[in-house]
N, C-alpha and C positions, 0 to 999 in steps of 0.2 A: 597622166599629165593633162592639165586643163588650162588652156590658154584663152578660153572664152571669157568674156565679161559676164559677171553675174547679172541676173535679171534685174531690170530697173536701174542699171548702172548709169553713171553720168556720161555725157557726150565725150567722144574721142575723135581726133582728126582722122579722116579717111585720107590716106596718102594718094589714092587714085584721083578723086575729084577735088581734093584739098579743101574739104568742108567738114563741118561737124556731123556726127551721126551717133546714134545709140546702138547701131547694129554692127559696129566694126569688130573684126576678128583678126588675129595675127596671121598673116599669110607668108611672111618672110622675115628672116633676120638678116639685116644688111650691114655688113662690116664696113662698107665703103662710106657710110655716113659719118663716121667718127674714127679717129685714129686709134683709139684704145678699146672701146667697149662694144661697138656695134649698136644697132638700134632696131627696134621692132618696126615692121612695115605693116600697117593695118589697112583693111578694105571693108567698106560697108557691103550690105547684102546686095544692093543694086550693082555696085562695081564688080563684086565677086561673080555675080550671075552673068553680067555683060561680058566680062573679060576672062571668064573661065578660071578664076582664082580659087584655090583650095585652102581653107583654113588649116594651119598646122596641126590643130588638135584633132583633126579628122584623118590624118595620115596614119598608116600602119607604122609601127616602130622602125622597121627597116627603111621605109621611105623617108621618115623624119630624119633618121641618122644620115642618110645619103644627102639630103638637102643641107643639113647643118655642116656636114663634112665638106661639101663643095664651097660653102660660104667661108669656112676656115681656110681652105686651100687658097682661095682667091685672096683673102686677107693677108695671109702669110707671104704669098707671092708678090704682093704689092710692096711689102716691107723690105724685100731683098734688094741690095744694091748690085748694080751690074758691074 
């Protein structure tokens, strides 16, 4: 699985500093940003280094599954009525 942008790719918004960057990588899938699909959360190399963020494509499969499972559980929990 490769979530990295190909070399020489166009700029993408870094969610952390809210500015464009050509070094962004997917660091989280955030179900809270939209009611139905979720959204990718990206961080540039400077923000990843400063804040200790790990790109999803560098995680072991078990770690990636655990992170995505937690996102799904949070999303489904928000949708339940009390």
